[in-house]
C-alpha positions in Angstrom: 170.2 -11.8 191.7 169.1 -13.3 188.1 166.4 -12.5 186.3 165.0 -12.3 183.3 165.9 -10.1 180.3 164.5 -9.6 177.2 166.7 -9.7 174.2 165.9 -6.4 172.3 168.9 -3.5 172.3 167.8 -0.3 173.0 170.1 2.6 171.5 170.3 5.9 172.3 173.0 8.2 171.5 176.6 7.0 172.7 175.2 4.3 174.7 174.0 1.0 174.2 171.4 -0.7 177.0 172.5 -3.6 179.1 175.5 -4.3 176.7 178.1 -1.6 178.4 179.9 -4.7 179.6 179.3 -7.3 176.9 182.5 -8.5 175.2 181.0 -8.6 171.9 184.2 -10.7 170.2 183.3 -13.8 172.4 179.5 -14.2 171.3 179.4 -13.0 167.3 181.4 -16.1 166.1 179.3 -19.0 164.5 181.1 -21.6 165.7 182.1 -20.9 169.0 179.8 -22.4 171.0 181.7 -26.2 171.7 178.5 -28.3 172.6 177.8 -28.3 169.2 180.7 -29.3 167.7 179.4 -32.7 167.0 177.2 -31.6 164.1 178.8 -32.0 160.6 180.1 -28.1 159.5 178.9 -28.9 156.2 175.3 -29.2 157.2 175.5 -25.9 159.6 176.9 -24.2 156.4 174.2 -25.4 154.0 171.4 -24.2 156.5 172.8 -20.8 157.1 173.3 -20.2 153.1 169.4 -21.3 152.7 168.0 -19.4 155.3 170.2 -15.8 155.7 168.4 -13.9 153.1 165.0 -14.7 155.0 166.1 -12.9 158.7 165.7 -9.5 159.1 166.5 -6.8 161.3 163.7 -4.7 163.0 164.3 -1.3 163.7 161.4 0.7 166.1 161.6 3.8 167.5 160.5 4.4 171.4 159.8 7.3 173.2 162.5 7.9 176.0 160.5 10.2 177.9 156.8 11.4 178.4 156.4 14.6 176.5 155.1 17.7 178.2 154.2 21.6 177.9 158.0 22.7 177.9 159.4 19.8 175.9 156.4 18.7 173.1 158.8 16.9 171.2 159.8 13.4 172.9 163.3 12.3 172.3 163.0 8.8 170.7 165.6 5.8 171.2 166.1 2.9 168.5 165.0 -0.5 169.3 166.8 -3.1 167.4 165.7 -7.0 167.4 165.4 -9.4 164.5 162.5 -11.3 162.7 161.9 -13.8 159.8 159.9 -14.5 156.6 156.6 -16.2 157.2 155.4 -16.3 154.0 155.2 -14.9 150.5 153.0 -12.3 151.1 155.3 -10.0 153.2 154.4 -11.0 156.3 157.4 -10.9 159.4 157.4 -12.5 162.5 159.4 -11.1 165.7 158.8 -10.0 169.0 156.2 -8.0 170.7 158.5 -6.6 172.9 160.9 -5.5 169.9 157.9 -3.4 168.3 156.6 -2.2 171.6 154.0 0.3 171.0 154.9 1.2 167.6 152.6 0.7 164.5 155.3 1.1 161.6 158.8 -0.2 161.8 161.9 -0.7 159.1 162.8 -4.1 158.1 166.3 -4.4 156.6 167.4 -7.4 155.0 170.7 -8.6 155.1 171.5 -7.4 151.8 171.0 -4.0 152.9 167.3 -3.6 151.4 165.5 -1.7 153.9 161.5 -1.9 153.5 158.5 -0.4 155.7 156.7 -2.4 157.4 152.8 -1.9 159.7 152.4 -3.9 162.8 149.0 -6.0 162.0 149.2 -7.8 165.4 150.6 -9.1 168.2 149.9 -10.8 171.3 151.1 -10.0 174.6 150.8 -12.7 176.2 153.0 -14.7 173.6 155.3 -12.1 173.3 154.9 -12.1 169.0 154.1 -9.5 166.4 153.6 -10.0 163.0 154.2 -7.2 160.2 153.4 -7.0 157.3 155.9 -4.9 154.9 154.3 -1.6 152.8 151.5 -2.6 149.9 153.2 0.8 148.2 156.7 -0.8 148.2 157.6 -0.1 144.2 156.7 -3.4 141.9 160.7 -3.9 141.2 161.6 -3.8 145.1 158.4 -6.0 146.0 159.6 -8.5 143.3 163.2 -8.4 144.1 161.8 -9.0 148.1 159.5 -12.4 147.1 162.2 -13.7 144.7 165.4 -13.6 147.4 163.2 -13.8 150.7 162.2 -17.4 151.0 159.6 -17.9 153.9 160.9 -20.1 156.3 159.5 -23.5 157.2 157.9 -23.7 160.6 158.8 -26.7 162.6 157.1 -28.8 165.2 158.7 -27.7 168.9 156.7 -30.3 170.5 158.8 -32.7 169.2 162.3 -31.4 170.6 164.1 -33.4 173.1 166.6 -32.2 175.5 169.9 -32.6 174.1 169.1 -31.9 170.1 171.3 -29.2 168.4 169.9 -26.2 167.2 170.8 -23.0 165.8 170.2 -18.9 166.3 170.6 -16.8 163.3 169.8 -13.3 164.3 171.6 -9.6 164.9 173.1 -8.9 168.2 173.9 -5.8 169.2 173.0 -4.8 165.2 175.6 -7.6 164.0 173.8 -9.0 160.8 174.2 -12.4 159.7 175.4 -13.6 162.8 175.1 -17.2 163.7 175.0 -18.9 167.1 175.0 -22.8 167.8 173.9 -25.1 170.7 171.6 -27.5 172.0 168.4 -27.7 173.5 168.3 -27.9 177.7 165.0 -27.9 178.6 161.8 -28.0 177.6 158.5 -27.0 178.9 159.5 -23.8 180.5 157.6 -21.4 181.7 159.2 -17.9 180.8 157.8 -15.1 183.0 156.3 -12.2 181.8 154.5 -8.7 183.2 152.2 -10.9 185.3 151.8 -13.8 183.1 154.1 -16.8 182.3 154.8 -17.9 178.4 154.5 -21.8 178.8 156.1 -24.1 176.9 159.4 -22.5 175.9 162.4 -23.7 175.0 165.6 -23.6 176.8 168.8 -23.3 175.3 172.8 -22.7 175.3 173.0 -21.2 172.4 174.4 -17.8 172.7 171.8 -15.3 172.9 172.4 -11.2 173.3 170.7 -7.9 172.7 169.3 -7.9 169.3 168.6 -11.4 168.8 165.1 -10.8 170.1 162.9 -12.0 167.5 165.2 -14.4 165.6 164.7 -17.9 164.8 165.9 -20.8 167.0 166.3 -23.6 163.9 166.9 -27.0 164.2 169.0 -29.2 162.1 166.7 -29.5 159.2 166.6 -25.6 158.7 163.2 -25.4 160.1 162.0 -23.0 162.8 161.4 -24.8 166.1 161.5 -21.1 168.2 161.9 -17.8 168.7 164.6 -16.4 170.4 163.2 -14.0 173.2 165.3 -13.8 176.6 168.1 -14.7 179.1 168.4 -15.3 182.2 170.9 -13.8 184.1 172.2 -11.5 186.7 174.6 -9.5 184.6 172.4 -8.6 181.2 174.7 -10.7 179.5 174.3 -14.2 178.0 175.0 -16.9 180.7 174.3 -20.0 179.0 170.5 -19.8 179.7 168.6 -18.5 177.0 164.9 -18.9 176.4 162.6 -19.3 172.9 159.0 -18.9 172.1 158.4 -22.5 170.8 156.9 -22.7 167.1 153.6 -24.0 168.1 152.5 -20.4 169.8 154.2 -18.8 166.5 151.7 -20.8 163.5 148.7 -20.4 166.1 149.1 -16.7 166.6 150.5 -15.9 163.3 147.9 -17.2 161.6 145.4 -15.7 163.5 146.7 -11.9 163.5 147.1 -12.5 159.6 143.5 -13.8 159.1 142.0 -10.8 161.1 144.0 -8.4 159.0 141.9 -5.6 157.5 143.6 -4.6 154.1 
C-alpha cells in the first residue's frame, strides 16, 4: 500500500533507513529526468551555479531508544536533510521533521564548512523549521559565510501551473550538490501529516529521495517556489510522485519565527 514518506535520512551504524533497496545511481544525476529535456541546458547550469553555495546539509541527532535506569546513555541516530539560506543574518530554512525535537543542529555548506545552528522556530502544521547559525562563530568565519552564501529569492507558488518546469537541489543520501529536474505535476494538493494536512502542496516528478527534505524546489528563474518534503510510495523509494511545501507558507512561517526570536 502506498503511503506518504518524509524525505529525511536516518543513519544508524551500518544502516540507512528507507534506503536499503535504493539504486542510488539512478537518482543522483543532474540531468536524468527526461521530462525536463525541453529546458535550455545552459539555463539550468546557470541556475545551479547561482544557488549551489546557498544550499546546505542539515545534521541532527535523534535518540533511538528511551533511556532507562540500566542504560541512562541513550544511543543517537543521525538525521540528514537539506536546507537553504533565507537572509543575510544567518537564517536557514528546512523541514520541521528534519530537526525533530533537536535544539541544536549542524549546517554544512557545499564547500565543506560546518556551522552550529540553533532551532529558533518550528511549525509542525506546515513542517517548517527556521535555524539561526550561531552568533559565536568567529568573525572571519561569519564574513566568509555571508560573502559566499547568498539568500535565495522566495518566489510566488500561487503562480505555478501544471507543466511548469522545476529544479530540486538537495543532499539525497548525504550526496551534496545534487540536482534533479522535472515538472509541476499538480497543485493545490493536501499533504497528509500526523492528524492534519498541509494545504496547497506542490506535486512534482522531480526525483526526491531520503535526504532531500528541506531543500528548495526552484522555478526556471531560480526562485524558491517550494520546499521538498515527501514522496508517495509503497517501496520507500521515489516512484514519480513527490511533494513540496509551497513557498507562500515558507515566507509566512519564516518571517513569523524570525520576528519572534529572542536574542
